[in-house]
C-alpha positions in Angstrom: -4.0 -14.5 14.7 -3.1 -12.8 11.7 -2.5 -15.8 9.1 -0.4 -13.4 7.3 2.3 -13.6 9.9 4.2 -16.5 11.3 6.8 -14.4 13.5 6.0 -14.6 17.1 7.5 -11.7 19.9 10.2 -12.2 22.6 10.2 -11.1 25.9 12.7 -8.2 24.8 10.4 -7.3 21.7 7.3 -7.1 23.7 9.0 -4.9 26.2 10.5 -2.6 23.4 7.2 -2.6 21.5 5.2 -1.6 24.5 8.0 1.5 25.2 7.4 2.3 21.6 3.1 2.5 22.1 3.7 4.8 25.2 6.3 7.1 24.3 4.1 9.1 22.8 4.2 13.1 21.6 3.6 14.0 25.2 7.3 13.8 25.6 7.6 17.4 24.6 5.3 19.0 26.7 4.0 16.6 29.1 6.2 19.0 32.0 4.0 22.0 30.8 0.8 19.4 32.0 1.6 18.8 35.4 3.9 21.7 36.6 0.0 23.4 36.4 -1.2 21.3 39.4 1.9 19.9 40.8 4.9 22.7 40.5 7.9 21.8 40.7 6.7 18.4 42.1 5.5 17.7 38.8 8.0 14.8 38.0 7.3 12.8 41.0 3.1 12.6 39.5 4.6 11.0 36.5 5.9 8.0 39.1 2.1 7.7 40.0 0.7 8.1 36.1 2.0 4.4 35.9 -0.7 3.2 38.2 -3.1 3.0 34.9 -0.4 0.5 32.9 0.1 -1.1 36.0 -3.6 -1.9 36.1 -3.7 -2.2 32.7 -0.8 -5.4 32.9 -2.2 -7.1 35.7 -5.6 -7.3 33.5 -4.0 -8.5 30.6 -1.8 -11.0 32.5 -4.7 -12.4 33.4 -6.8 -12.6 30.5 -3.5 -14.7 29.1 -3.5 -16.6 31.8 -7.2 -17.6 30.8 -7.4 -17.7 27.2 -3.7 -17.3 25.9 -4.6 -17.5 22.1 -7.3 -15.2 22.4 -6.8 -11.0 21.9 -9.6 -9.0 23.6 -11.4 -8.6 20.6 -12.2 -12.4 20.3 -12.6 -12.3 24.0 -14.9 -9.7 24.0 -17.5 -11.1 21.3 -17.8 -14.3 23.0 -18.0 -13.1 26.6 -20.0 -9.7 26.2 -22.4 -11.1 22.9 -21.5 -10.0 18.7 -23.6 -7.3 19.4 -22.1 -5.9 22.5 -18.5 -6.8 21.9 -18.7 -5.3 18.6 -20.0 -2.0 19.4 -17.1 -2.6 22.2 -14.3 -3.5 19.9 -15.2 -0.9 17.3 -14.7 2.0 19.9 -11.3 0.2 21.4 -10.1 0.2 17.8 -11.2 3.6 17.2 -9.3 5.0 20.3 -5.9 3.9 18.5 -7.1 5.7 15.5 -7.0 9.0 17.9 -3.7 8.0 19.1 -2.4 7.6 15.6 -4.2 10.8 14.2 -3.2 13.3 17.0 0.7 12.1 17.1 0.4 12.6 12.9 -1.3 16.0 13.6 1.7 16.8 16.2 4.1 15.8 14.3 2.9 18.4 11.8 2.8 21.1 14.0 5.9 20.7 15.9 8.1 19.9 12.7 6.7 23.2 10.9 7.6 24.9 13.6 11.5 23.6 13.9 12.3 22.1 10.7 10.7 22.6 7.6 8.4 25.5 7.7 8.5 25.4 4.2 6.2 22.7 3.8 2.4 22.6 3.9 0.7 20.4 6.3 -0.6 18.4 4.3 2.6 17.4 2.7 3.9 16.4 6.4 0.8 14.7 7.1 1.5 12.7 4.0 5.1 11.7 4.6 4.8 11.1 8.4 2.4 8.2 7.2 4.2 6.6 4.8 6.6 4.5 6.5 4.0 3.7 9.3 1.9 2.4 6.8 4.8 0.2 5.2 5.3 -1.5 8.6 2.2 -2.2 9.2 1.7 -3.4 5.8 5.0 -5.8 6.7 3.4 -6.9 10.3 4.5 -8.2 13.4 7.7 -9.1 12.3 8.7 -6.0 10.7 7.2 -3.8 13.9 9.2 -5.4 16.4 12.4 -5.3 14.4 11.5 -1.5 13.6 10.6 -0.4 17.5 14.2 -2.5 18.5 16.3 -0.8 15.9 14.9 3.0 16.7 14.5 2.0 20.8 18.3 1.6 20.6 19.1 4.5 17.5 17.5 6.9 20.0 18.1 6.2 23.3 20.7 9.1 23.2 17.9 11.2 23.6 17.2 10.0 27.1 20.5 11.1 28.0 20.3 14.8 26.5 19.4 16.1 29.8 22.5 15.1 31.5 23.9 18.1 29.3 21.3 20.7 30.6 22.1 19.7 34.3 24.7 22.5 35.1 22.7 25.4 33.7 19.9 24.5 36.1 19.3 24.8 39.4 18.4 22.6 42.4 16.0 25.2 43.9 13.7 24.9 41.0 12.4 21.8 42.5 12.9 22.4 45.9 11.2 22.1 48.4 10.2 18.3 47.6 6.0 17.7 48.5 5.6 21.6 48.8 2.8 21.8 46.2 0.6 19.1 48.4 -0.2 15.2 48.3 -3.7 16.4 46.6 -2.2 18.4 43.6 0.4 16.0 43.0 -2.5 12.9 42.7 -4.6 15.7 40.2 -1.6 16.1 38.0 -1.0 12.6 38.1 -4.0 12.1 35.6 -2.1 13.9 32.9 0.5 11.9 33.2 -1.6 8.8 32.9 -2.2 10.2 29.2 0.8 10.1 28.4 1.3 5.9 29.2 -1.4 5.7 26.8 -0.5 3.1 24.0 -0.4 0.2 26.4 -3.7 -0.7 25.2 -2.0 -2.4 22.3 -0.9 -5.2 24.6 -4.5 -6.5 24.6 -4.1 -7.2 20.8 -0.6 -8.8 20.4 0.1 -11.0 23.3 -1.5 -14.1 21.6 2.1 -13.3 19.7 4.2 -13.8 22.4 6.5 -17.1 22.7 5.1 -17.7 26.5 2.7 -16.1 28.4 4.7 -16.9 31.4 6.5 -13.6 30.2 3.9 -11.3 29.5 3.8 -9.9 32.9 7.4 -9.4 33.4 7.9 -8.0 30.0 5.4 -5.2 30.4 6.7 -4.4 33.6 9.7 -3.5 32.0 8.8 -1.6 29.7 6.3 0.5 32.4 9.5 0.9 34.2 11.6 2.2 31.4 8.5 4.5 29.8 8.1 5.7 33.5 12.0 6.4 34.1 12.0 8.2 30.9 9.1 10.2 31.6 10.1 11.2 35.3 13.9 12.0 34.2 12.8 14.1 31.3 9.8 16.1 33.3 12.3 16.9 36.5 15.4 17.8 34.2 12.9 20.2 32.7 11.3 21.8 35.6 15.0 21.9 37.0 16.5 23.7 33.8 13.6 26.2 33.3 11.7 26.7 36.7 8.1 25.8 37.4 6.9 29.3 36.6 9.3 29.4 33.2 8.1 26.0 31.9 4.4 27.0 30.6 5.7 30.4 28.8 6.8 27.3 25.9 4.5 25.1 24.1 7.4 22.4 24.1 9.6 22.9 27.2 11.5 20.1 26.1 12.6 21.2 22.8 14.0 24.5 24.6 16.1 22.6 27.4 17.8 20.2 24.1 18.4 23.6 22.6 20.6 25.0 25.7 23.2 22.0 24.5 25.8 23.5 22.9 28.4 20.7 21.1 31.9 21.8 19.3 31.1 21.8 15.1 27.3 21.2 15.8 25.4 24.9 14.9 22.6 23.5 16.7 22.1 20.4 18.7 18.0 20.8 18.3 18.3 19.6 15.1 19.7 16.3 16.4 17.1 16.1 19.1 14.4 16.5 16.7 15.3 13.9 14.2 15.9 11.5 17.6 12.2 12.6 18.3 10.7 12.0 15.3 12.2 8.6 15.2 10.4 7.6 18.3 7.1 9.1 16.9 7.7 7.2 14.0 7.7 3.7 15.7 4.4 4.9 17.7 2.4 5.9 14.9 3.5 2.5 13.4 2.4 0.3 16.6 -0.9 2.0 16.3 -1.4 1.6 12.7 -0.9 -2.1 12.7 -3.3 -1.9 16.3 -6.2 -0.4 13.5 -5.3 -2.2 10.3 -4.9 -5.7 12.3 -8.4 -5.1 14.5 -10.3 -4.1 11.5 -9.0 -7.4 10.4 -10.3 -8.9 13.1 -13.6 -7.4 13.2 -14.8 -8.3 9.7 -13.9 -10.4 7.0 -14.5 -8.1 4.3 -10.2 -7.5 3.7 -7.1 -9.1 5.5 -5.0 -6.9 7.4 -2.8 -5.8 4.7 -5.5 -4.3 2.5 -6.8 -2.6 5.8 -3.4 -1.1 5.3 -4.6 0.8 2.2 -8.5 1.1 3.4 -7.8 3.0 5.9 -5.2 5.5 4.9 -6.8 8.0 3.4 -9.3 8.3 6.6 -6.2 8.2 8.8 -4.9 11.1 6.5 -7.9 13.3 7.0 -8.9 13.3 10.6 -5.0 14.2 11.1 -5.5 17.3 8.9 -8.5 18.2 10.9 -6.7 19.1 14.2 -5.6 22.5 13.7 -3.1 24.1 15.9 -1.7 22.8 18.5 -3.5 24.7 21.0 -6.8 23.5 19.3 -5.6 19.8 19.3 -4.3 20.0 22.9 -8.0 21.3 23.7 -9.8 18.1 22.1 -7.5 15.5 23.6 -8.0 17.1 27.0 -12.0 16.4 26.3 -11.5 12.8 24.3 -8.5 11.6 26.1 -10.0 10.9 29.5 -13.0 9.6 28.2 -11.2 6.9 25.8 -9.4 6.1 29.0 -11.8 5.8 31.5 -14.0 3.3 28.7 -10.8 1.2 28.4 -11.0 0.6 32.0 -14.5 -0.3 32.1 -14.0 -2.7 28.8 -10.8 -4.1 30.1 -12.1 -4.5 33.6 -15.9 -6.2 32.5 -14.3 -8.6 30.6 -12.4 -9.7 33.3 -14.5 -9.9 35.1 -16.7 -12.2 33.1 -14.1 -14.6 32.7 -13.2 -15.2 36.8 -17.3 -15.4 36.9 -16.9 -18.4 33.9 -13.4 -19.7 35.1 -15.2 -23.1 35.3 -15.3 -23.1 31.2 -14.4 -25.9 29.6 -13.4 -24.4 26.7 -10.2 -22.5 28.5 -7.2 -24.4 28.3 -8.8 -25.3 24.6 -8.7 -21.8 23.4 
């Protein structure tokens, strides 16, 4: 564990950290991704996509029971060997670099269109990274508090779709299952990407107050995230219709523009502020995962030092994604590869753990 931190995570805090990690920028255009295959049944695919984080949960729970004080980076070196374990760990941490940089790039793209068109891309990226860097520097204690605070501050955002139900039509989501089971399953691949971020669980479960709470807390986080994704996608399709959704880059933002509140000129700005808060905590979680993971891999520096060292790298990578379409094309090629690697990575380690279930050092570890 990180020697700079003496704080443990409660079950409810773990739940909210995982929700904060999984709820990413995809919430703005997830409906666009699923209607390509499942049309009006896209919201069903959001439920099926939860199979990915569910699998990760049961694997993490198994590892935690066997070695409650060892995160996946230590287990990888212990059971895969120093060379293969190090290579696998570096690849695993580079996944979080991908997540935080693509979120930062996405935030810049969205805010330039809807809020601060007068700012340059590099200026937005600099601002976007400052708070996550500070939170990652402060450690798990601050991270858990930020996830709690922002979740409750931004919970209003998840009730926004209720206001547009009167403007939509049930005909837009009917008939159910008409797109076919195969297409619904195809679309669930897109929603599985939306749950990326659950992997941080493999790094932080040693901080949990009691390993017995891991499964219950993680399942709660998946249920919350799945409900939010399903509800938002259903509402977008209900409001716009499956044929109209692809015409907008960020269909969820379009839905928010339909809300009219007296005194408030444009509700979209409130929506964007709430969304930005959610992205802030997601970036903070990923930033912490990278800095903490790097400090575990090498003795060169501690986590706090790595927060400074990786800042220029993250900033540079984020600036190279380009426009939303270029970014989306790049992610469509890289994310599937990473998710396959993650599945193989955790599965192989858990398999080795099972084979070595008689290891005398388990309980001591």
